[in-house]
NUDRENRO-878663 format. One record per atom (N, C-alpha, C): residue number from 1; residue in one letter; x, y, z; atom name; chain. Coordinates in Angstrom, 1 decimal, m for minus. Layout:
BEGIN
i;aa;px;py;pz;at;ch
NUM;A;X;Y;Z;CA;A
...
// end
This chain:
BEGIN
i;aa;px;py;pz;at;ch
1;M;106.4;72.0;144.3;N;A
1;M;105.2;72.6;144.7;CA;A
1;M;105.2;73.7;145.9;C;A
2;Q;104.5;74.7;145.8;N;A
2;Q;104.8;75.8;146.6;CA;A
2;Q;103.5;75.9;147.7;C;A
3;T;103.6;76.5;148.8;N;A
3;T;103.0;76.2;149.8;CA;A
3;T;102.2;77.9;149.8;C;A
4;Y;100.9;77.9;149.8;N;A
4;Y;100.0;79.2;149.9;CA;A
4;Y;99.1;79.0;151.1;C;A
5;V;98.9;80.2;151.7;N;A
5;V;97.7;80.4;152.7;CA;A
5;V;96.5;80.9;151.9;C;A
6;L;95.4;80.6;152.2;N;A
6;L;93.9;81.1;152.0;CA;A
6;L;93.4;81.8;152.9;C;A
7;L;93.1;82.9;153.3;N;A
7;L;92.4;83.5;154.3;CA;A
7;L;91.0;83.8;153.8;C;A
8;S;89.9;83.3;154.1;N;A
8;S;88.6;83.5;153.6;CA;A
8;S;87.7;83.8;154.4;C;A
9;R;87.0;84.8;153.9;N;A
9;R;85.7;85.4;154.7;CA;A
9;R;84.4;85.2;153.9;C;A
10;L;83.4;84.6;154.4;N;A
10;L;82.1;84.2;153.9;CA;A
10;L;81.5;85.5;153.5;C;A
11;T;80.7;85.5;152.4;N;A
11;T;79.9;86.6;152.2;CA;A
11;T;78.6;86.1;153.0;C;A
12;D;77.5;87.0;153.0;N;A
12;D;76.2;86.8;153.5;CA;A
12;D;75.5;85.4;152.7;C;A
13;E;75.7;85.3;151.4;N;A
13;E;75.2;84.2;150.6;CA;A
13;E;76.0;83.0;151.1;C;A
14;G;77.5;83.1;151.2;N;A
14;G;78.2;81.9;151.7;CA;A
14;G;77.9;81.4;153.1;C;A
15;A;77.6;82.3;154.0;N;A
15;A;77.2;82.0;155.2;CA;A
15;A;75.8;81.0;155.1;C;A
16;K;75.2;81.8;154.5;N;A
16;K;73.7;81.0;154.3;CA;A
16;K;73.7;79.7;153.8;C;A
17;T;74.7;79.5;152.7;N;A
17;T;74.9;78.0;151.9;CA;A
17;T;75.5;77.1;152.8;C;A
18;I;76.3;77.6;153.9;N;A
18;I;77.1;76.4;154.6;CA;A
18;I;76.2;76.0;155.9;C;A
19;T;75.3;77.2;156.2;N;A
19;T;74.5;77.1;157.4;CA;A
19;T;73.4;75.7;156.9;C;A
20;E;72.9;75.8;155.5;N;A
20;E;72.0;74.9;155.1;CA;A
20;E;72.7;73.7;154.8;C;A
21;K;73.9;73.8;154.2;N;A
21;K;74.6;72.4;153.7;CA;A
21;K;76.1;72.6;154.2;C;A
22;P;76.3;72.3;155.4;N;A
22;P;78.0;72.5;155.8;CA;A
22;P;78.9;71.4;155.2;C;A
23;E;78.3;70.5;154.5;N;A
23;E;79.1;69.5;153.8;CA;A
23;E;79.9;70.3;152.4;C;A
24;R;79.2;71.2;152.1;N;A
24;R;79.6;72.3;150.9;CA;A
24;R;81.2;72.5;151.0;C;A
25;I;81.6;72.7;152.3;N;A
25;I;82.9;73.3;152.3;CA;A
25;I;83.8;71.9;151.9;C;A
26;L;83.4;70.8;152.1;N;A
26;L;84.3;69.7;151.7;CA;A
26;L;84.1;69.5;150.0;C;A
27;E;82.9;70.0;149.5;N;A
27;E;82.8;69.9;148.1;CA;A
27;E;83.9;71.0;147.5;C;A
28;V;83.9;72.2;148.2;N;A
28;V;84.6;73.2;147.8;CA;A
28;V;86.2;72.6;147.6;C;A
29;N;86.6;72.1;148.7;N;A
29;N;88.0;71.6;148.7;CA;A
29;N;88.4;70.6;147.6;C;A
30;R;87.1;69.7;147.0;N;A
30;R;87.5;68.8;146.0;CA;A
30;R;87.7;69.8;144.7;C;A
31;E;86.9;70.8;144.7;N;A
31;E;86.8;71.5;143.4;CA;A
31;E;88.0;72.4;143.6;C;A
32;I;88.7;72.8;144.5;N;A
32;I;90.1;73.5;144.8;CA;A
32;I;91.1;72.4;144.0;C;A
33;E;91.1;71.4;144.5;N;A
33;E;91.9;70.2;144.0;CA;A
33;E;91.7;69.9;142.4;C;A
34;A;90.5;70.1;142.0;N;A
34;A;90.3;69.8;140.5;CA;A
34;A;90.8;71.2;139.7;C;A
35;L;90.9;72.3;140.3;N;A
35;L;91.7;73.4;139.7;CA;A
35;L;93.1;73.4;139.7;C;A
36;G;93.8;72.4;140.3;N;A
36;G;95.0;71.9;140.0;CA;A
36;G;96.0;72.1;141.5;C;A
37;A;95.3;72.6;142.6;N;A
37;A;95.9;72.7;143.9;CA;A
37;A;95.7;71.5;144.9;C;A
38;K;96.3;71.4;146.0;N;A
38;K;96.0;70.6;146.8;CA;A
38;K;95.7;71.1;148.3;C;A
39;V;94.8;70.8;148.8;N;A
39;V;94.4;71.3;150.2;CA;A
39;V;95.3;70.2;151.0;C;A
40;I;96.1;71.1;152.0;N;A
40;I;96.8;70.2;152.9;CA;A
40;I;96.0;70.2;154.4;C;A
41;H;95.8;71.7;154.7;N;A
41;H;95.1;71.8;155.9;CA;A
41;H;93.9;72.6;155.8;C;A
42;Q;92.9;72.5;156.8;N;A
42;Q;91.8;73.6;156.7;CA;A
42;Q;91.3;73.8;158.1;C;A
43;Y;91.1;75.1;158.4;N;A
43;Y;90.5;75.3;159.6;CA;A
43;Y;89.4;76.4;159.7;C;A
44;A;88.7;76.0;160.6;N;A
44;A;87.6;77.2;160.6;CA;A
44;A;88.2;78.1;161.6;C;A
45;A;88.0;79.2;161.4;N;A
45;A;88.5;80.4;162.3;CA;A
45;A;87.6;81.3;163.1;C;A
46;L;87.9;81.7;164.1;N;A
46;L;87.0;82.9;165.1;CA;A
46;L;87.8;84.1;164.8;C;A
47;G;87.1;85.1;164.5;N;A
47;G;87.7;86.3;164.3;CA;A
47;G;87.7;87.0;162.7;C;A
48;R;88.5;87.8;162.3;N;A
48;R;88.3;88.3;161.0;CA;A
48;R;88.0;87.4;159.8;C;A
49;Y;88.6;86.4;160.0;N;A
49;Y;88.5;85.1;158.8;CA;A
49;Y;87.5;84.1;159.2;C;A
50;D;87.0;83.5;158.3;N;A
50;D;86.3;82.4;158.8;CA;A
50;D;86.9;81.0;158.5;C;A
51;F;87.8;80.9;157.4;N;A
51;F;88.5;79.7;157.2;CA;A
51;F;90.0;80.1;156.9;C;A
52;V;90.8;79.4;157.2;N;A
52;V;92.4;79.5;157.0;CA;A
52;V;92.5;78.0;156.2;C;A
53;T;93.1;78.1;154.9;N;A
53;T;93.2;77.0;154.2;CA;A
53;T;94.7;77.0;153.8;C;A
54;I;95.5;75.8;154.2;N;A
54;I;96.8;75.8;153.5;CA;A
54;I;96.8;74.9;152.3;C;A
55;I;97.3;75.3;151.2;N;A
55;I;97.4;74.4;149.9;CA;A
55;I;98.7;74.6;149.4;C;A
56;E;99.1;73.5;148.5;N;A
56;E;100.2;73.6;147.7;CA;A
56;E;100.0;73.4;146.4;C;A
57;A;100.5;74.6;145.6;N;A
57;A;100.3;74.6;144.0;CA;A
57;A;101.6;74.8;143.2;C;A
58;T;101.6;74.9;141.9;N;A
58;T;102.7;74.9;141.2;CA;A
58;T;103.2;76.4;141.3;C;A
59;G;102.5;77.3;141.6;N;A
59;G;103.0;78.5;141.4;CA;A
59;G;101.7;79.6;141.4;C;A
60;A;102.1;80.7;141.4;N;A
60;A;101.1;81.9;141.9;CA;A
60;A;100.2;81.9;140.7;C;A
61;M;100.4;81.5;139.6;N;A
61;M;99.0;81.5;138.5;CA;A
61;M;98.2;80.4;139.1;C;A
62;A;98.6;79.4;139.4;N;A
62;A;97.6;78.3;139.7;CA;A
62;A;96.9;78.7;141.0;C;A
63;V;97.4;79.5;142.0;N;A
63;V;96.7;79.9;143.3;CA;A
63;V;95.6;81.0;142.5;C;A
64;A;96.2;81.8;141.8;N;A
64;A;95.3;82.8;141.1;CA;A
64;A;93.8;82.3;140.6;C;A
65;R;94.1;81.4;139.8;N;A
65;R;93.2;80.4;139.3;CA;A
65;R;92.0;80.3;140.3;C;A
66;V;92.6;79.5;141.5;N;A
66;V;91.8;79.0;142.5;CA;A
66;V;91.1;80.2;143.1;C;A
67;A;91.7;81.4;143.6;N;A
67;A;91.0;82.6;143.9;CA;A
67;A;90.0;83.3;143.1;C;A
68;V;90.5;83.2;142.0;N;A
68;V;89.2;83.8;141.2;CA;A
68;V;88.3;83.0;140.9;C;A
69;A;88.4;81.7;140.6;N;A
69;A;87.2;80.8;140.4;CA;A
69;A;86.4;80.7;141.7;C;A
70;M;86.9;80.7;142.9;N;A
70;M;86.2;80.6;144.1;CA;A
70;M;85.5;82.2;144.4;C;A
71;G;86.1;83.1;144.1;N;A
71;G;85.6;84.4;144.4;CA;A
71;G;84.4;84.7;143.3;C;A
72;A;84.6;84.3;142.1;N;A
72;A;83.5;84.5;141.1;CA;A
72;A;82.0;84.0;141.6;C;A
73;R;82.1;83.2;142.5;N;A
73;R;80.8;82.8;142.7;CA;A
73;R;79.9;83.5;143.7;C;A
74;G;80.7;84.6;144.6;N;A
74;G;80.1;85.7;145.3;CA;A
74;G;79.7;85.1;146.7;C;A
75;T;80.4;83.9;147.1;N;A
75;T;80.0;83.5;148.4;CA;A
75;T;81.1;83.5;149.4;C;A
76;V;82.5;83.8;148.7;N;A
76;V;83.5;84.0;149.6;CA;A
76;V;84.6;84.9;149.0;C;A
77;K;85.3;85.6;149.9;N;A
77;K;86.3;86.6;149.3;CA;A
77;K;87.7;86.2;150.0;C;A
78;I;88.6;85.9;149.2;N;A
78;I;89.8;85.2;149.6;CA;A
78;I;91.2;86.2;149.7;C;A
79;E;91.9;86.2;150.7;N;A
79;E;93.2;86.5;150.7;CA;A
79;E;94.1;85.6;150.4;C;A
80;T;95.1;85.9;149.8;N;A
80;T;96.1;84.7;149.4;CA;A
80;T;97.6;85.2;149.9;C;A
81;L;98.2;84.5;150.6;N;A
81;L;99.6;84.7;150.8;CA;A
81;L;100.4;83.6;150.6;C;A
82;S;101.5;83.7;150.2;N;A
82;S;102.6;82.9;149.6;CA;A
82;S;103.3;82.6;151.3;C;A
83;A;103.5;81.3;151.3;N;A
83;A;104.2;80.6;152.7;CA;A
83;A;105.7;80.2;152.5;C;A
84;L;106.5;80.7;153.2;N;A
84;L;107.8;80.1;152.8;CA;A
84;L;108.3;79.0;154.0;C;A
85;P;108.8;78.0;153.7;N;A
85;P;109.2;77.2;154.8;CA;A
85;P;110.4;77.7;155.4;C;A
86;I;110.1;77.6;156.8;N;A
86;I;110.9;78.4;157.7;CA;A
86;I;112.6;77.8;157.6;C;A
87;D;112.8;76.7;157.5;N;A
87;D;114.3;76.4;157.3;CA;A
87;D;114.8;76.9;156.0;C;A
88;D;114.1;77.0;154.9;N;A
88;D;114.6;77.6;153.7;CA;A
88;D;114.8;79.2;154.0;C;A
89;F;113.8;79.8;154.7;N;A
89;F;114.0;81.1;155.0;CA;A
89;F;115.2;81.5;155.9;C;A
90;V;115.3;80.8;156.7;N;A
90;V;116.4;81.0;157.6;CA;A
90;V;117.8;80.9;156.7;C;A
91;A;117.9;79.9;155.9;N;A
91;A;119.1;79.4;155.2;CA;A
91;A;119.5;80.7;154.4;C;A
92;R;118.4;81.1;153.6;N;A
92;R;118.5;82.3;152.7;CA;A
92;R;118.9;83.6;153.3;C;A
93;I;118.3;83.8;154.4;N;A
93;I;118.9;85.0;155.2;CA;A
93;I;120.4;84.7;155.7;C;A
94;Q;120.5;83.6;156.1;N;A
94;Q;122.4;83.4;156.4;CA;A
94;Q;123.2;83.3;155.3;C;A
95;Q;122.7;83.4;154.0;N;A
95;Q;123.8;83.4;152.9;CA;A
95;Q;124.3;84.8;152.9;C;A
96;K;125.5;84.7;152.7;N;A
96;K;126.4;85.9;152.5;CA;A
96;K;126.6;86.4;151.0;C;A
// end
């Protein structure tokens, strides 16, 4: 499994939805898992993004499926980042 960071911004419709039904956030997390990814951590954020979600998935195509499915609803815009374990990153840099 690979780790990914989803940076999410709510649309006006998304903000209205979670204002009226905050538990919808947890329902979406279950939907992400039904699409084949696993939610590891999630944070509400202050600033440019509304949520930071750390997920594990089998690869970029699995994450693309999640991002497209969530974005198609019109309630959220997602930026996806691949996250590399720091120990693996350091080891790779040290290789000659």
